[in-house]
DRENVEXNU-58747 format. One record per residue: residue in three letters; residue number from 1; x, y, z of N, C-alpha, C in turn. Coordinates in steps of 0.001 Angstrom, whole numbers, plus 500000, padded with zeros to 6 digits. Each point is the difference from the previous one (the first is absolute). Layout:
N
{lumse ALA NUM {X Y Z} {X Y Z} {X Y Z}}
...
This chain:
225
{lumse ARG 1 {516054 471412 657621} {501144 499028 499987} {499777 498923 501077}}
{lumse TYR 2 {500132 498708 499594} {500095 499017 501019} {501155 499643 500646}}
{lumse ASP 3 {499564 499750 501350} {501530 499589 500544} {499735 498437 500244}}
{lumse PRO 4 {501016 499229 499594} {500062 498489 500013} {500165 499496 501431}}
{lumse SER 5 {500219 500636 500796} {500184 499619 501799} {498603 499941 500225}}
{lumse LYS 6 {498853 500662 499327} {498878 499901 500605} {499078 498910 499594}}
{lumse PHE 7 {500316 499256 499037} {499472 498741 499523} {500058 498960 500805}}
{lumse ASN 8 {498962 498907 499765} {500130 498764 500852} {500582 499180 498602}}
{lumse TYR 9 {501196 499200 500634} {500502 499001 499478} {499725 498474 500289}}
{lumse LEU 10 {499522 499064 499013} {499407 498819 500457} {500822 498793 499866}}
{lumse GLY 11 {501086 500223 499248} {500909 498923 499760} {500079 499874 498622}}
{lumse SER 12 {500968 498969 499484} {500011 499427 498523} {500412 499127 499951}}
{lumse GLN 13 {499876 498999 498890} {500349 498776 499855} {501877 499695 500082}}
{lumse ALA 14 {500443 500676 499505} {501531 500107 499694} {500447 501044 499586}}
{lumse PRO 15 {501116 500515 500667} {501003 500914 499601} {500375 499808 498368}}
{lumse ALA 16 {500038 501046 499141} {500702 500153 498981} {501386 499635 500079}}
{lumse MET 17 {500363 499139 498980} {501649 499665 499862} {500317 500737 499263}}
{lumse ILE 18 {500551 501191 499854} {500203 500952 498975} {501553 499620 499536}}
{lumse ALA 19 {500069 499735 498805} {501692 499938 499689} {500123 500519 498419}}
{lumse VAL 20 {501492 500563 499872} {500496 500491 499037} {500434 498579 499118}}
{lumse TYR 21 {499842 499678 498514} {500453 498774 499387} {500610 500418 498763}}
{lumse LEU 22 {500446 499316 499323} {500825 500195 498856} {499957 498872 499185}}
{lumse TRP 23 {500098 500225 498398} {500429 498622 499184} {500926 499813 500017}}
{lumse HIS 24 {500273 498890 499845} {501119 499016 500026} {501311 500492 499009}}
{lumse LYS 25 {499186 500513 498808} {500775 500533 498780} {500509 501150 500226}}
{lumse ALA 26 {499619 500737 500902} {500207 501665 500420} {501568 500292 499668}}
{lumse PRO 27 {500586 500969 499746} {501374 500344 499994} {500657 500235 501165}}
{lumse ALA 28 {499223 499596 500974} {500493 499860 501693} {499223 499206 500464}}
{lumse THR 29 {500491 499235 501085} {499066 499216 500893} {500370 500216 501160}}
{lumse THR 30 {500848 500819 500708} {499986 499946 501572} {500534 501298 500045}}
{lumse LEU 31 {499906 500442 501125} {499763 501230 500417} {501493 501002 499815}}
{lumse LYS 32 {500890 498902 500322} {501528 500705 499572} {499760 500317 498571}}
{lumse GLU 33 {499692 499268 499268} {500197 500134 498433} {498872 500989 499738}}
{lumse MET 34 {499195 500486 500545} {498882 501049 499904} {500603 501328 500406}}
{lumse GLN 35 {501301 500245 500561} {500501 501021 500616} {500707 500708 498488}}
{lumse THR 36 {500214 499060 498876} {500565 500691 498851} {499394 499833 498913}}
{lumse THR 37 {498638 499152 500193} {499326 499786 498502} {498756 500407 500411}}
{lumse GLU 38 {499595 500976 498862} {498853 500523 500308} {498662 498734 499550}}
{lumse LEU 39 {498988 499979 500765} {498897 499130 499734} {498712 500529 500085}}
{lumse ILE 40 {499085 499698 498817} {498437 500633 499997} {499250 499213 500730}}
{lumse PHE 41 {499530 501077 500714} {498908 499611 500981} {498337 500317 499647}}
{lumse GLY 42 {499689 498920 499787} {498632 500796 499354} {499116 500072 501317}}
{lumse THR 43 {498778 500903 499849} {499245 500140 501100} {498582 501145 499607}}
{lumse GLN 44 {499246 500284 500775} {498805 500575 499828} {500331 501556 499524}}
{lumse ALA 45 {500543 500551 501144} {499895 501644 500177} {500940 500292 500727}}
{lumse LYS 46 {500320 501297 500338} {501400 500452 500831} {499426 499767 501636}}
{lumse THR 47 {498788 499923 500121} {499833 499848 501426} {499365 498452 500228}}
{lumse SER 48 {500526 499173 498801} {499276 498693 500389} {501021 499473 500773}}
{lumse THR 49 {499498 498656 500643} {500886 499225 500982} {501585 499649 499270}}
{lumse GLY 50 {499686 499642 498976} {501109 499560 499325} {500864 501015 499719}}
{lumse ALA 51 {499530 501234 499675} {501299 500977 499813} {500323 500660 501455}}
{lumse LEU 52 {499377 499949 501250} {500488 500107 501012} {501121 499096 500442}}
{lumse ALA 53 {499707 498991 499666} {500988 498801 500423} {501228 500282 499128}}
{lumse ALA 54 {499878 500154 498649} {501121 500238 499105} {500897 500880 500463}}
{lumse ASN 55 {499604 501219 500420} {500781 501185 500722} {500347 499621 500993}}
{lumse ALA 56 {499722 499482 501067} {500482 499534 500911} {501014 499393 499912}}
{lumse ILE 57 {499947 498518 499369} {501151 499354 499809} {500905 500734 499215}}
{lumse ASN 58 {500074 500703 499079} {500821 501029 499759} {500760 500707 500884}}
{lumse ALA 59 {499470 500574 500902} {500581 500957 501135} {500721 498900 501212}}
{lumse PHE 60 {499526 499126 500351} {500335 498802 500562} {501276 499192 499643}}
{lumse ALA 61 {499844 499620 498934} {501069 499003 499127} {500659 500574 498767}}
{lumse ASN 62 {499764 501191 499676} {501055 500991 498909} {499661 499124 498845}}
{lumse THR 63 {498897 499463 499765} {499591 499606 498741} {499725 500727 499050}}
{lumse LYS 64 {499632 499616 498684} {499619 500819 498868} {498848 499506 499790}}
{lumse LEU 65 {498647 500239 500466} {498888 499505 499466} {499415 501007 499350}}
{lumse LYS 66 {499852 500101 498529} {499136 500886 499288} {498401 499542 500052}}
{lumse LEU 67 {499203 500854 500354} {498629 499951 500045} {499193 500336 498566}}
{lumse VAL 68 {499230 499307 499539} {499238 499933 498877} {498409 499824 500302}}
{lumse LEU 69 {499204 500911 499692} {498661 500246 500685} {499602 499368 499073}}
{lumse GLY 70 {498178 499651 500586} {498623 499956 498832} {499832 498661 500113}}
{lumse TYR 71 {500763 498837 500552} {499469 498567 500594} {498886 499958 500810}}
{lumse GLN 72 {498926 499009 499640} {498725 499948 500867} {500067 498843 500988}}
{lumse GLY 73 {501094 499618 500597} {499796 498927 500950} {501210 498405 499609}}
{lumse THR 74 {499287 499451 500696} {500856 498821 499878} {500105 498971 498765}}
{lumse SER 75 {498935 499934 499214} {499968 499492 498676} {500600 500927 499121}}
{lumse ASP 76 {500183 501041 500050} {500758 500796 498798} {501582 500100 500480}}
{lumse TYR 77 {500331 499913 501344} {501517 499581 500553} {500558 499087 499347}}
{lumse LEU 78 {498886 499201 500021} {500744 498156 499541} {500120 499746 498556}}
{lumse LYS 79 {499065 500592 499208} {500040 500311 498860} {501359 500911 499376}}
{lumse ALA 80 {499748 500778 500546} {501630 501238 499524} {501147 499424 500764}}
{lumse ILE 81 {499863 499386 500964} {501441 499306 500634} {500436 498953 498959}}
{lumse GLU 82 {498949 498912 499747} {500520 498871 498969} {500319 500457 498505}}
{lumse SER 83 {499630 501258 499611} {500335 500244 498684} {501027 500969 500141}}
{lumse GLY 84 {500630 500159 500937} {501481 501430 500413} {499706 500973 499701}}
{lumse GLU 85 {498863 500314 500196} {499369 501360 499673} {500403 500630 501259}}
{lumse ILE 86 {500155 499635 500964} {500014 500563 501591} {500952 498861 500530}}
{lumse HIS 87 {500762 500248 501109} {500937 498656 500690} {499646 500033 501345}}
{lumse VAL 88 {499427 500979 500538} {499659 499822 501622} {498245 500409 500244}}
{lumse ALA 89 {499356 499610 500799} {498837 500283 500422} {499939 499386 501668}}
{lumse LEU 90 {498918 500391 500149} {499426 499699 501698} {498412 499491 500150}}
{lumse GLY 91 {500039 499292 500758} {498813 499062 500465} {499884 499547 501037}}
{lumse ASP 92 {498842 499036 500415} {499774 499388 501186} {500813 498765 499376}}
{lumse TRP 93 {501018 499397 500679} {500521 498628 499728} {499325 499120 500049}}
{lumse ASP 94 {498910 499465 501007} {499077 499082 499862} {499370 500044 498635}}
{lumse SER 95 {499512 501067 499742} {499139 500382 498648} {500723 499394 498612}}
{lumse ILE 96 {501336 500501 500292} {501070 499197 498788} {500185 498988 499962}}
{lumse VAL 97 {499792 499291 501133} {500229 498463 499831} {498662 499106 499639}}
{lumse SER 98 {498793 500919 500326} {499099 499047 499733} {499579 500574 498435}}
{lumse VAL 99 {500398 501300 499294} {499731 499861 498697} {501128 499461 499005}}
{lumse ARG 100 {500898 499949 500585} {501331 499364 499082} {500894 499057 500770}}
{lumse PRO 101 {499338 499005 500675} {501038 499389 500552} {500861 499198 499130}}
{lumse GLN 102 {500070 499428 499091} {501257 499659 499306} {500685 500869 499921}}
{lumse TRP 103 {499791 501508 499820} {501247 500891 499851} {500775 499852 501488}}
{lumse VAL 104 {499286 500090 500585} {500428 500086 501836} {501186 498756 500074}}
{lumse LYS 105 {499307 498819 499327} {500741 498433 500440} {501397 500216 498875}}
{lumse GLU 106 {499819 500317 498964} {500793 500216 499006} {501319 501218 500485}}
{lumse LYS 107 {499501 500832 500658} {500426 501078 500445} {500346 500912 498786}}
{lumse LYS 108 {499071 500190 499353} {500041 500814 499063} {499690 501642 500529}}
{lumse VAL 109 {499407 500242 500980} {499916 501110 500713} {500294 499682 501141}}
{lumse ILE 110 {501024 501048 500471} {500931 500189 501193} {499478 501124 500848}}
{lumse PRO 111 {499694 499912 501281} {499844 500811 501139} {501291 500713 500002}}
{lumse ILE 112 {499935 501195 500349} {501217 500664 500511} {499762 500859 501361}}
{lumse VAL 113 {498793 500602 500076} {500096 500845 501441} {498215 499491 500523}}
{lumse GLN 114 {500084 500035 501138} {498530 499400 500722} {499732 501449 500560}}
{lumse HIS 115 {499021 500395 499726} {499596 501304 500667} {498768 499936 501166}}
{lumse THR 116 {500575 499020 501027} {498887 499581 501028} {500878 500041 501150}}
{lumse LEU 117 {499402 499736 501201} {500524 500082 501202} {500597 498564 500573}}
{lumse ASP 118 {499265 499279 499756} {500402 498361 500004} {500669 499324 498711}}
{lumse LYS 119 {500857 499332 499987} {500173 499516 498658} {498813 498814 499600}}
{lumse HIS 120 {500009 499742 498874} {499272 498837 499281} {500712 499023 500441}}
{lumse PRO 121 {499265 498848 500711} {500594 498631 499755} {500660 499244 498933}}
{lumse ASP 122 {499936 500535 499085} {500318 499301 498530} {501194 500777 499664}}
{lumse LEU 123 {500209 501309 500796} {501088 500521 499017} {501057 500629 501269}}
{lumse PRO 124 {500329 498782 500981} {500818 500460 501225} {501449 500721 499448}}
{lumse ASP 125 {500896 499720 498740} {501050 501124 499909} {499888 501168 498840}}
{lumse VAL 126 {498529 500486 500214} {499893 501142 498964} {499742 501100 501269}}
{lumse PRO 127 {500559 501212 499825} {500195 500673 500956} {498724 500904 500169}}
{lumse ARG 128 {499439 500667 500849} {498925 501292 500070} {500648 500980 500115}}
{lumse LEU 129 {499436 501102 499443} {500507 501146 499763} {500631 500556 501279}}
{lumse ILE 130 {499303 499794 501336} {500589 500194 501222} {501705 499288 500131}}
{lumse ASP 131 {499878 498855 499505} {501691 499206 499856} {500980 500983 499575}}
{lumse LEU 132 {499459 500840 499189} {500923 500790 498940} {500039 501423 500681}}
{lumse ALA 133 {499593 500289 500805} {500006 501192 500772} {501480 499902 500785}}
{lumse LYS 134 {500636 501399 499927} {501150 500493 500734} {499930 500742 501298}}
{lumse THR 135 {499188 500710 500451} {499798 500708 500654} {498382 499855 500652}}
{lumse ASP 136 {500142 500679 501027} {498533 499805 500996} {498994 500670 499105}}
{lumse GLU 137 {500369 501332 499406} {498938 500533 499185} {499459 499311 498851}}
{lumse GLN 138 {501038 499176 499271} {499431 499028 498984} {499281 498897 500290}}
{lumse ARG 139 {500384 499410 501664} {498877 498907 500041} {498637 500597 500625}}
{lumse GLN 140 {499939 501241 500489} {498475 500470 500050} {499490 500047 498843}}
{lumse ILE 141 {500869 500562 498796} {499266 500040 498776} {499444 498695 499610}}
{lumse ALA 142 {500762 498888 499810} {499775 498717 499739} {498982 499462 500627}}
{lumse GLU 143 {499948 500453 501642} {498569 499388 500669} {498945 500486 499489}}
{lumse PHE 144 {499858 501395 499462} {498857 500607 499682} {499430 499511 498770}}
{lumse ASP 145 {501210 499676 499043} {499461 499375 498549} {499715 498843 499995}}
{lumse ALA 146 {500142 499046 501532} {499411 498575 499982} {498805 500188 500496}}
{lumse LEU 147 {499824 500945 500994} {498347 499881 500773} {498481 499590 499222}}
{lumse PRO 148 {500275 500798 499145} {498716 499665 499058} {499740 498411 499443}}
{lumse ALA 149 {501035 499697 499802} {500046 498456 499654} {499860 498942 500869}}
{lumse ALA 150 {500559 500808 501496} {499707 498856 500926} {498478 500060 500357}}
{lumse MET 151 {499062 501037 499666} {498773 499969 500347} {499277 499112 499293}}
{lumse GLY 152 {500315 499568 498587} {499264 499449 499139} {498850 500500 499570}}
{lumse HIS 153 {498731 499373 499441} {498999 500627 499677} {499091 499973 501045}}
{lumse THR 154 {499985 501233 500930} {499298 499709 501023} {498365 500341 499868}}
{lumse ASN 155 {499287 499503 500943} {498600 500369 500123} {499891 501036 500785}}
{lumse VAL 156 {499111 501121 499420} {499704 501048 500878} {498886 500697 500217}}
{lumse PHE 157 {499811 500353 501316} {498571 500818 500356} {500321 501314 500226}}
{lumse PRO 158 {498897 500901 499518} {500364 501381 500422} {500472 500367 501283}}
{lumse PRO 159 {500340 501481 500074} {499632 500555 501575} {498809 500257 500497}}
{lumse GLY 160 {499940 499699 501500} {499002 500137 500704} {499072 498588 500116}}
{lumse VAL 161 {500489 498851 499706} {499107 498715 499997} {500432 499712 501625}}
{lumse GLN 162 {499089 499721 500627} {500131 499561 501518} {500830 498938 500407}}
{lumse ALA 163 {500980 500118 500764} {500988 499121 500238} {499642 498689 500305}}
{lumse ALA 164 {498812 499679 500754} {499692 498528 499970} {499531 499459 498631}}
{lumse ARG 165 {499700 500652 499188} {499806 499490 498532} {500941 499953 499437}}
{lumse VAL 166 {501200 500529 499860} {501529 499887 499439} {500356 498701 500453}}
{lumse ALA 167 {500053 499816 501256} {500602 498755 500910} {499578 498786 499565}}
{lumse ALA 168 {498601 500021 499650} {499277 498914 499588} {500179 499455 498708}}
{lumse LEU 169 {500324 501318 499107} {500190 499339 498271} {500984 499540 500218}}
{lumse ARG 170 {501209 500750 500603} {501437 499689 499959} {500065 498484 500640}}
{lumse LYS 171 {499454 499823 501034} {499826 498385 500485} {499517 499113 498837}}
{lumse ALA 172 {498829 500549 499285} {499188 499133 498665} {501314 499979 499133}}
{lumse ILE 173 {500531 500795 499492} {500848 499766 498902} {501142 499236 500251}}
{lumse ALA 174 {500586 500106 501186} {500855 499047 500460} {499741 498532 499919}}
{lumse ALA 175 {498761 499797 500803} {499367 498667 499742} {500059 499433 498570}}
{lumse THR 176 {499730 500665 499297} {499464 499578 498106} {501416 499888 499785}}
{lumse TYR 177 {501282 500825 500237} {501298 499360 499648} {500505 499004 500353}}
{lumse ARG 178 {499403 499315 501216} {500628 498866 500640} {499163 498979 499693}}
{lumse ASP 179 {498790 500043 499302} {498949 499070 499418} {500700 498704 499262}}
{lumse PRO 180 {500005 498780 500123} {500416 499300 498917} {499705 500139 498654}}
{lumse ALA 181 {498834 499963 500009} {499196 500208 498321} {500433 501032 499332}}
{lumse PHE 182 {500078 501344 501030} {500409 501006 498968} {501596 500120 499939}}
{lumse ILE 183 {500744 499266 500876} {501411 499725 499566} {500201 499087 498955}}
{lumse LYS 184 {499243 499097 499764} {499880 498586 498829} {499534 500924 498711}}
{lumse LYS 185 {498902 500928 500218} {499766 500582 498456} {501155 501317 499763}}
{lumse SER 186 {500668 500767 501163} {500839 500690 499564} {501318 499186 499284}}
{lumse ALA 187 {500194 499183 500380} {501099 498879 499430} {499462 499696 498764}}
{lumse SER 188 {498936 499778 499738} {499766 499412 498630} {500034 501000 499090}}
{lumse LEU 189 {499992 501434 500454} {500034 500985 499143} {501555 500671 500085}}
{lumse GLN 190 {500804 499336 500465} {501356 500388 500526} {500280 501440 500376}}
{lumse MET 191 {499368 500110 500955} {500021 501129 500733} {500017 499461 501585}}
{lumse ASP 192 {501143 500687 500772} {500580 499707 501182} {498927 500605 501119}}
{lumse VAL 193 {500180 499632 501023} {499082 500465 501081} {501319 499549 501215}}
{lumse LYS 194 {500315 501411 500266} {501042 500328 501054} {499299 501497 500589}}
{lumse PRO 195 {499131 499847 500677} {499243 500977 500491} {500727 501202 500827}}
{lumse VAL 196 {499306 501054 499849} {500798 501510 500500} {498586 500090 500636}}
{lumse SER 197 {500175 500751 501550} {498770 499833 500680} {499897 501716 499900}}
{lumse GLY 198 {498785 500248 500455} {499599 501725 499935} {500740 500531 500710}}
{lumse GLU 199 {500371 499534 501314} {500715 500532 500853} {501444 500230 499158}}
{lumse ASP 200 {500800 499426 499353} {501264 499822 499505} {499758 501200 498878}}
{lumse VAL 201 {499124 500115 499312} {499663 500784 499081} {500102 501265 500446}}
{lumse GLU 202 {499230 500236 500911} {499703 501466 500910} {501496 500495 500477}}
{lumse LYS 203 {500754 498906 500311} {501132 500409 500628} {501156 500330 498698}}
{lumse TYR 204 {499967 499357 498814} {500598 500681 499167} {499613 501310 499278}}
{lumse VAL 205 {498498 500260 499935} {499902 501249 499552} {500050 501006 501105}}
{lumse ASN 206 {500112 499988 501200} {500195 500671 500978} {501598 500638 499738}}
{lumse LYS 207 {500791 498693 499792} {501233 500276 499840} {500800 501042 498757}}
{lumse ILE 208 {499107 499691 499263} {499999 501038 498546} {499717 500967 500331}}
{lumse MET 209 {498849 500351 500902} {499697 501403 500097} {500603 500605 501207}}
{lumse SER 210 {501104 499302 500726} {500935 500545 500860} {501099 500875 499426}}
{lumse TYR 211 {500184 499647 499031} {501168 500438 499103} {499963 501617 499737}}
{lumse SER 212 {501104 500772 500509} {500292 501185 500384} {499620 500822 498350}}
{lumse PRO 213 {499939 501414 499758} {499675 500411 498715} {501500 500193 499357}}
{lumse GLU 214 {500988 500174 501019} {501224 500043 499553} {500672 498553 499167}}
{lumse MET 215 {499596 498879 500698} {500300 498536 499518} {499006 499899 498741}}
{lumse ILE 216 {498974 500457 500027} {498877 499599 498605} {500650 501105 498871}}
{lumse ALA 217 {500719 501069 500289} {500938 500810 499032} {501171 498911 499558}}
{lumse LYS 218 {500548 499295 500796} {501248 499546 499550} {499479 498658 499220}}
{lumse ILE 219 {498840 499438 500221} {499299 498754 499411} {499571 500675 498621}}
{lumse GLN 220 {499484 500730 499988} {499739 500674 498591} {501169 500213 499231}}
{lumse LYS 221 {500754 500370 500634} {501671 500333 499037} {500309 498578 499475}}
{lumse VAL 222 {500150 499236 500791} {499996 498479 499631} {499439 499714 498928}}
{lumse TYR 223 {498775 500103 500065} {499064 499389 498936} {500041 501161 498708}}
{lumse GLY 224 {500485 500767 500104} {500031 500885 498600} {499014 501220 500125}}
{lumse PHE 225 {499367 500430 501299} {498952 500684 499487} {500468 501465 500124}}
């Protein structure tokens, strides 16, 4: 069994700006309306990030999101949401902007809740899950929910690597993310460069690992396990 706290995290290019979004023609388009109107939430499986997000929103905001499983990622979600097969999905907002910029410009997709530590700069008025929390316990659950996205797609070394080598690689990766040519190439691919340091990723992992078994059980209950 692996212990995530023993791995060496080198940093990532950017956090994942995860958001739940819905189609503009959905029967409900606000959290308040979603409390009385059932919406279909398309996702992969009961343990997928989308399913966890839907269950958490239902628990925090008393909404009526109904899971439909079997979808295989962003392209599936976008086809299904445009056709009306589903009303709601989850994804990286920057990816949605990249693949369907016209939809975003015309407000055909509406972000409802952000599953992030920090708000996306383009979505200052869209609440995070933690903003929906009513108790300290819910705030802890919401923070747990947001921590994986805060790490982004990080580079990792296995346990046992010499500290000096880890430090050198962290420095090299950080330098790459500051390199003008790298930033220019990323921009041409519509990829953000908002580096998350290896030290910060390590901090987020350790925070997740610090949750007590009792709190993990409460998180699992919210997630529907």
